[in-house]
N, C-alpha and C positions, 0 to 999 in steps of 0.2 A: 558609443556603443551603437553605432546604427548600422543595420542590415541593408542589403540591397533593395528591398522592400519598402525601406524607411522606418520600418519598425524599431524605435529607439531602445528595447530591450533583447535585443537576438544579432548577432553577429553573422547568423544564416538566413536573416529575412523573417518572414510571418509563416505560421501554419495555419490550415484550417482545423477546426475541432466539432464534435459532437456537441451541441448546446445541452444535451441532455445528461451524459455522462461526463463531459467535458475532456475526451482524450482526443488527442492530435492524429492526425490521419493525413497522408499525402496524396496527391490527385494520382490517376483519375478517382473521384469518390465514388463510392458505392451509393445504390438507391439508399439503402438504409443501414444505418451503424451497425456493425456485426456485433460489436459488445452490447447493445442496447435489444437487438434481435434475440439473443440468447436469453434462455429462460430464467438466469440469474436476475437480471435487468428488466428494462421496459421501453418500448417506444410510445410516446406521448398520444393521447386519443387524437391531438391534432396534427400529428405525423412528425416524419423526421425534418430537424431544422440543423443548419450548420452556422458556425459563428468563427471568429478570429479575437485573437488577444487584443487588436486594436480596437474591434467593436467592443469587445468588454471593457476596454479602458475608458473609452468614449462616453460608455454608461457608468461610469463610477467604479471600476471594480478596482477593488485595493486588496492589500494584504497587511493583517495587524499581526503582531508580536507578544505572544504572552509566556513569560517563564512559569513553567510546571516545577522545576526545581532547578538545583544549581546545575547549569550545562544542559538542560531539557528546555528548548523554546518550541512552543507551539505556533503555528502559521495559521492565522484564522482568516479564512477567505469571506470576502464581503461583496456582494453584488456579481458575483462570478458564476459563469455557466458551471454545470456538472451538480454533481451530487453532494456537495461540500464537506469534502474530507478536510481532516484538519491535520498536514503535515506535522512530523517532529525534526528539530534541528537538533542532532547530538554534536555538542562539543568538546572535542579532545584535545589533548597536549600534541597530538600526533595528527590532528586533522578534524574537519567536520563532514558527517554524514547526514544528509538528508533522507528522511523515511517517508515514502510517501510522496506526490509531487502535486503543488498547486496546479489549477487549471487555468491560472493566469500568471503573467511575468510583469514586473512593473519597474522601473529604474530604483523608484524607491525601495523597494524589496531587496533588489540585488545588491544594492548601495548598502542596506542593514546587515544583509548575509556577509559580505565582504568586510565590514567592519569587524563581525565577529571571527573572521579568520577566514573568508569563504567556503568553498568545497571541495573536498577530497573525493567523496563517491555519491552516488543516488542510488536507491533502491527502493521499488516498490514491491509491497507484499504480495499484490496480484492485479491483472490487467485493469480492473476500475479504477485503480489508483494511479495509470502511468501520466495522467494528466498532460501537461506540456513539458514532459522530461527533454526531449531534445533542445529546445529552447535553454532551460535551465542549466545542461550539461555545458551547451555553448558560452552561456553567459561566463562560464567558470573555466574556461581553456580547455574544454572537452573531456571534463572529468568522467570517469566511468560510470556508466550507467548499466547496473546489474540486472540483468532479467532471466529467469528461472527458465530452462529449456524445454519443461513441459508446459509452459505458458508462451513462448516465443511466438507462436503462431497468431497471436493475439494482439502482435503489433503492427498498428497502423502507420507508422512512420519509425523509422530505424536509426534511433541515435549515432553519430560518427563513431563514439567511443562506447559501442555495446559489447559488454561481456556476458556472455551466456554460460551460465552456470548449474550444475546439479542434475545433467540429465545423464542416464545410464548409458556406461560407456559400451555395452554390448549390443546396441540397436534395438533393446526392448521397446515395444509401442505400448503406449497407454490403451484405455479403452475409448478414448477420444479420437486415437489416430495420430496423437502427438509423442515425443519421445517421452518413455516412461521415466517419473522423476527417481531420484536415489535419494531415498529418505535417509541414509545413513549421511550422505554428503552434506559437508560445512564449508562455509567460505570466511575466511577471516577479511572482513571489510577495512579495518583498522586494529591495530594491537588493541587487544579488550574490547573489539566489537565483531561478533559474528553471526553469521544468517544459516538458518537451514529450512527443511521444508516439509512441514506436517502434512501440508494439503487439506482437503476438506473443502473449502469453498471452492477452490481451483486445485487441480491436481498439483500445481506448482506451488500455491499459497506459502509465502514465505513469515518467517517470524524472524526478528533481531534482538540478540542478547546482547546487553550492555553491561559493563561493571561500572557502576557510578562511583564518585570520588568518595562516598562513604563506605565502600567497599560491597553495598549489596548488589545484588544483580536486577537488572531492570529488563522487563521482555515487552518489545513493540510487537501487538500481535494481528494489527490489520483487520481482516473479517475473519482469520482462523478461528480466533477465540474473541466474543463479542462481551463487552462490559453491557452492563445492565443498570437499573435504577437501583439494585440493592448491592453494594459494593462487595458484600459477603459470596456475592454469586457470579458467575459467567455462563453465557450461552455459546451455541455452536448451532452455524445453519449454512446450507446451501446457498441459499439466497435469502437476505433480508429485506429487501422490497417486498417479494413475493411469498414470505413466510415459508419456505421450502426446507424440510429439516435435512439431517443427516442420521445416518443408521448408527444404532449403539456400536457396531464395531469399529467405524470410522470414528467416532468421538473418542473411544478408548484409545484408538492409535494414535489421536493427535495430543491426547493427555499424556500417554505413555512417553511420546515422541518429546514434548517440552518437561517432561518430567527429568529429562537429562541435565536439565540446568539449574540452578539454584538462584530464584530470584524472589525479591519479596515484593515487587511493584509491577504492575502492568500498566500500559498505555496502550488505548485503543485507536483507531483513524480516525475517530468523530468526537475525540476531547475526553471520551470516558476513560476513569482510572480504578484500578483497585490497587488502594494505597499502601495495603501491608497483607503480608500473608498469603501473597498471590498465588504460590505454588500449591500452598494448600486448598484455595479457592479453586483452582483449575481441577485439580484432582478429585475434589468433593462434587463439585458441579458436573463432572463427566459421569459419575457415577450415578448422580441424581437423573440428569438427562439419558442415559440410559436404560434405565430401570424403567421410567416413562415410558420410552419408546419400546422397550420391549413389553409393554403391557402389565407390568407389577402393579401398578397403581390404578387399573382399568375399574377396579371398585369403587373409587372415588369420583368416577365423572358419570 
């Protein structure tokens, strides 16, 4: 599996990626990574740096696999560029789906995923999670990479088999000038696995709902719903590194949106988990959050 640049893990050669967020980008490179220049991310104080998967592997980058429950495998990045997301591999009898994407690709990781049946689809919840998705897609026969129409503008490199979904069909434009998301839209990634976009962190921020073998629903929430230290609660943020909140109205919209699903468990994109009663946890947390930002508890401050 050797590409034209000699990269052993991609049939299409290598890519350049931002060392801070890890997201791939094609030439010509901008002076500063647009994702990191955005208020939800950050440019390091020592300035913009670019890297490649080859450089990461030479520095010892690797991916370890941890089973979270039957048919959910977490990919743990070691010595990798980026913000340290922990993608999830959902295994089904109709194929496997990668939710979020690593910032590196190795022969060993590809072989491990291939041993579990390969990939039928890739979906990142939002642009911070794009990683080197073109290379992962290429390694698995150009499997489809699903990208929300509202967030398509953030693609720094377009995978060959990009599937854009969830935009308003009437040409409605969102507040940032992008295609407005259709909050009612759902896409079936595979039988029993579907995605929708409650937004919040990004306009097109998506969640993935899966019905597990035990019959319970499992929700993969990205940064739309953040897991916290206490598994009895979750939180909601526009920016996690910069601690920017969302409004009460948006948080209630997110909770109402995911309330359409039955789900017992949540997996976040950094390894956090709500192990039980997750739907009730989200609804309860949204009301607490909204009450605080609406000022109901100002007398406690």
